[in-house]
Each structure stands twice: as C-alpha cells, then as structure tokens.
C-alpha positions in Angstrom: 116.2 62.9 103.3 114.7 66.1 101.9 114.9 67.8 105.3 118.6 66.7 105.6 119.3 68.2 102.2 117.5 71.4 103.1 119.6 71.6 106.3 122.9 71.2 104.5 121.9 73.6 101.9 121.0 76.2 104.5 124.4 75.9 106.2 126.1 76.0 102.9 124.4 79.3 102.1 125.1 80.6 105.6 128.8 79.8 105.6 129.7 81.5 102.2 132.7 79.2 102.3 134.5 80.8 99.3 134.6 84.2 100.9 135.7 82.7 104.2 138.4 80.7 102.4 139.7 83.7 100.5 139.9 85.9 103.6 140.1 84.0 106.9 141.7 80.7 105.7 144.5 82.5 103.7 145.1 84.8 106.7 146.0 81.7 108.7 148.1 80.2 106.0 150.0 83.6 105.5 151.6 83.3 108.9 151.7 79.4 109.1 153.6 78.7 105.9 156.7 80.6 107.1 156.8 78.4 110.2 157.0 75.3 108.0 159.5 76.7 105.5 161.8 78.8 107.6 161.8 77.4 111.2 163.3 73.8 110.9 163.4 73.6 114.7 159.6 73.4 114.9 157.7 70.2 114.6 155.7 70.3 111.3 153.1 67.8 112.6 152.3 70.2 115.5 152.1 73.1 113.0 149.6 71.2 110.8 147.5 70.2 113.8 147.4 73.9 114.8 146.5 75.0 111.3 143.6 72.5 111.3 142.4 73.9 114.7 142.6 77.5 113.4 140.8 76.7 110.2 138.0 75.0 112.1 137.8 77.9 114.5 137.7 80.5 111.8 135.0 78.5 109.9 132.8 78.3 113.0 133.4 82.0 114.0 133.5 83.8 110.6 131.7 81.3 108.5 128.8 80.5 110.8 128.5 82.6 114.0 129.2 86.0 112.4 126.9 85.3 109.4 124.1 83.9 111.7 124.1 87.0 113.9 124.4 89.4 110.9 121.5 87.7 109.1 119.4 88.0 112.2 120.2 91.7 112.8 119.8 92.6 109.1 116.5 90.7 108.8 115.1 92.7 111.7 116.3 96.0 110.4 115.0 95.2 106.9 118.1 95.9 105.0 118.4 92.4 103.5 114.9 92.5 102.2 115.8 95.5 100.0 119.3 94.4 99.0 119.9 93.9 95.2 123.4 92.5 95.9 124.6 89.2 94.4 127.2 88.6 97.1 125.9 91.1 99.6 122.5 91.2 101.3 123.2 88.3 103.7 122.9 84.6 103.0 119.1 84.9 102.3 118.4 81.7 104.2 115.4 83.4 105.9 114.2 85.2 102.8 114.4 81.9 100.8 112.6 80.1 103.7 115.4 77.6 104.1 115.5 78.5 107.9 113.0 80.5 109.9 114.2 83.4 112.1 113.6 81.3 115.2 115.6 78.3 113.8 118.5 80.6 112.9 118.5 82.2 116.4 118.5 78.7 117.9 121.5 77.7 115.9 123.3 80.9 116.9 122.6 80.3 120.6 123.8 76.7 120.4 127.0 77.6 118.5 127.8 80.5 120.8 127.3 78.2 123.9 129.7 75.6 122.4 132.3 78.3 121.6 132.0 79.8 125.1 132.5 76.4 126.7 135.5 75.8 124.3 137.0 79.1 125.4 136.7 78.1 129.1 138.2 74.7 128.5 141.1 76.3 126.6 141.9 78.5 129.6 141.5 75.6 132.1 143.9 73.3 130.2 146.5 76.0 129.6 145.8 76.8 125.9 145.5 80.5 126.8 146.1 81.9 123.3 143.4 79.7 121.8 141.1 80.9 124.6 141.9 84.5 123.8 141.3 83.9 120.0 137.9 82.3 120.7 136.8 85.3 122.8 138.0 87.7 120.2 136.2 85.8 117.4 133.0 85.9 119.4 133.5 89.5 120.2 133.9 90.3 116.5 130.7 88.4 115.7 128.6 89.9 118.5 129.8 93.5 118.5 129.4 93.8 114.7 125.7 93.1 114.6 124.2 92.8 118.1 122.9 95.4 120.5 124.0 97.3 122.4 127.0 97.6 120.1 125.8 97.0 116.5 129.1 98.5 115.2 128.1 97.5 111.6 125.4 100.2 111.8 128.0 102.9 112.6 130.7 104.3 110.4 134.2 103.0 110.9 133.4 101.1 114.1 132.3 97.9 112.4 135.6 97.4 110.7 138.0 98.8 113.3 136.4 97.5 116.5 134.9 94.2 115.4 136.5 93.0 112.2 140.1 94.2 112.5 140.9 92.8 116.1 139.4 89.4 115.1 141.3 89.1 111.8 144.6 90.5 113.2 144.5 87.9 116.1 143.7 85.1 113.6 146.7 86.1 111.6 149.0 86.3 114.6 147.7 83.0 116.1 150.2 80.5 114.6 153.5 82.3 115.3 152.0 83.5 118.7 151.5 79.9 119.8 154.5 78.3 118.1 157.2 80.9 118.8 158.6 82.6 121.9 157.7 86.0 120.6 155.7 87.3 117.5 158.3 88.3 114.8 158.0 91.5 112.8 157.2 89.6 109.6 154.1 88.1 111.3 152.9 91.6 112.4 153.2 92.8 108.8 151.5 89.8 107.3 148.6 89.8 109.8 148.0 93.6 109.6 148.1 93.7 105.8 145.7 90.7 105.5 143.3 92.2 108.1 143.1 95.6 106.4 142.7 93.8 103.0 139.7 92.1 104.4 138.3 95.5 105.6 138.8 97.0 102.1 137.0 94.1 100.5 134.1 94.5 103.0 133.8 98.1 102.0 133.2 97.1 98.4 130.9 94.4 99.6 128.7 97.2 101.1 128.4 99.3 97.9 125.5 97.5 96.3 123.5 97.7 99.6 123.7 101.5 100.1 120.0 102.1 99.2 118.9 99.0 101.3 121.0 100.2 104.2 119.4 103.6 104.0 116.0 102.1 104.2 116.8 99.9 107.2 115.4 100.8 110.6 117.6 101.7 112.3 119.6 102.9 109.3 122.6 100.7 108.7 125.0 103.6 108.4 128.1 101.8 107.2 131.3 103.7 106.4 130.4 103.3 102.7 126.9 104.8 103.2 128.3 107.6 105.4 130.8 108.6 102.6 128.0 108.4 100.0 125.7 110.6 102.0 128.3 113.1 102.8 130.2 113.4 99.5 127.9 111.7 97.0 127.6 108.3 95.4 130.9 108.7 93.5 132.7 108.6 96.9 131.3 105.1 97.7 134.6 103.4 96.8 136.8 105.8 98.9 136.7 103.8 102.1 138.1 100.8 100.3 140.7 103.0 98.5 141.8 104.5 101.8 142.3 101.1 103.5 144.3 100.0 100.4 146.4 103.1 100.7 147.2 102.1 104.3 148.3 98.7 103.0 150.5 100.5 100.5 152.2 102.5 103.2 152.8 99.3 105.1 154.2 97.7 101.9 156.6 100.7 101.4 157.9 100.3 105.0 158.2 96.5 104.5 160.5 97.0 101.5 163.3 98.0 103.9 163.2 94.4 105.3 161.5 92.3 102.6 162.1 94.1 99.3 160.4 91.6 97.0 157.4 91.1 99.3 156.9 94.8 99.7 157.2 95.6 96.0 154.8 92.8 95.0 152.3 93.9 97.6 152.5 97.5 96.4 151.9 96.4 92.8 148.8 94.4 93.8 147.4 97.3 95.8 147.9 99.7 92.9 146.2 97.3 90.5 143.3 97.0 92.9 142.9 100.8 93.4 142.9 101.3 89.6 140.3 98.6 89.3 138.1 100.3 91.9 138.2 103.7 90.1 137.3 101.9 86.9 134.3 100.2 88.4 130.8 101.6 87.8 129.5 101.8 91.4 125.9 102.0 90.2 126.2 98.6 88.4 125.6 95.8 90.9 127.1 93.2 88.5 130.2 95.3 87.9 130.7 95.8 91.7 130.2 92.1 92.3 132.9 91.3 89.7 135.2 93.7 91.4 134.5 92.0 94.8 135.4 88.6 93.3 138.7 90.0 91.9 139.5 91.7 95.2 139.1 88.4 97.0 141.5 86.7 94.6 144.0 89.5 94.9 143.7 89.5 98.7 144.4 85.7 98.7 147.3 86.1 96.4 148.8 88.8 98.6 148.3 86.7 101.7 150.0 83.6 100.2 152.8 85.6 98.6 153.6 87.2 102.0 153.7 83.7 103.5 156.3 82.5 101.0 158.4 85.7 101.0 159.6 86.6 104.5 
C-alpha cells in the first residue's frame, strides 16, 4: 500500500498537473470551444471525443514525457540540485528519493515506446493528424532536453524549436481534424496561446539562473543569456518580448475580432506591467508572478475560444 502511494505521489509530482492544465489543456479548449459554439453542422459528440483524446495526449506528452526527460537531463547536469525555485527546479522526484534515476529513465523509455507505437497505429488506420501530433509532441520533449539537441541548454532554441511547434500543433489540432481547412481564428488562437506559454516559461527560468550557470554543461537558457549579457535586471526581457509579439498579433486581430483583440491587448499590458514590478531577485515574488501569468494565460485562451 505504501509503495502504491509512493508511486502515485511520484507521478503527481512529475506531471505538475496545474501547470499543464493552465497551458496545454486550455490551448486545446481555446480552439475546440468555437467548434461547439459556432459550427452547428459538426457532431458535438465527435468533438468531445476528440477533446478527450487531445487532453490525454497532452497529459502524456507535456505532463509526463517532457517532465521525465527534463528531470533526467537536469539531474545529470546538476542544475536541479542548486535550484532555489518553488515551481522551477524540476519535479524533484529524484532529489526527494521518490524515484531513482534508473526508475525514471525506465518510465521514460516505456512511455516513449507506447507513444511511438500509438503514432504508427494512427498512421496505419488513417488518423494522420493524430500521428503527426504525437510525433511533434515527442520531438518537443526529446529535442528540449536530450542530446544531441538539448535545445533547453541553448538560447532561443528551446522555446522556438521544441516548445512552439508542439504547442502550436496542439492548438491547431481540433480544427485541423474537424474542418476542411484551418480557419484564420484558429491560427490566431493557437499562435497566441503557444507564445503565451513561451513567455511563462521564460519567467519560470528566472529563479534558476544561478543554478543553470553552475550546471555542467551550463544550461544557457534565453533568460540566463540575457542576464549574462545585459545584467540581472534584463532577466524578464525575454518574457516581455514574447508578450509584445502577442500584443502585435492582438492589434492585427482587432481588424477581424475587435473585442477579442482588445481584451488580449489589455491582458498583455497588465502582464508586462506586472513583470516590470516584480523583484527578479526574490524567488517568492517571481513564483507569485508565475502563478498569475498562468491564470492570465488561461483566461486569454478561454476568452479567445468564446470570442471568434
């Protein structure tokens, strides 16, 4: 009984379900809700089944596989051992001796094998888009932390080559599958939600700058690169720049969806002001900002889903 409890506790720590729900899950809903509300010709039962499949897939990919591989890589480099973060610094299942390194690696291999088989079956039975989504999800997880890529250890590459393609595809998935072509509103929703996730991840890295610097190899995240080049006061700038990109998209969107564009712009401005007001040297303050950003990102995603 105790072993079972320990096992469940470990996977609960690994999944970091709230972060996944407020990023990946709402990204799915942002482009699924319009299909239910504004496309009466579609079968809602099929849409709900698809939502369920996408939620499960995102949990397995972003909640488990990505976190397992990232924990393994960051444990070997040593960054998690030095992290003072409350939300950052990995799941700490290895450090807290919930799982051993070998156990975590075994879980990762089994999960990756299951997902690879699922991708092959999707292609065999004609579910091509689901197969592509599975491959992109696995690519994001592996390329972010594993050699020879390890994009998380290189400025800009982690978010643009690993995170962004995976999150964008997840956002486009429902309309991609259910409609003949992907509408413009879906591209806006998916792009904004993916970049929101990138901005949040940048803030997520701020408390770990010293730990990432001590890692071997150095985990040279975009945040650490900015801090080393322009000083610690610049640590929030990557997040701000990504939020500005969303602001530009929101301005463009106002020509087609005035209310959605305006509300997105307001939420972005509020978030940018909050970032400038946050003491980047205070781990608790940064953590509170992280939490607020997750909530604001989720609000943006859901609002975009209802206002197309």
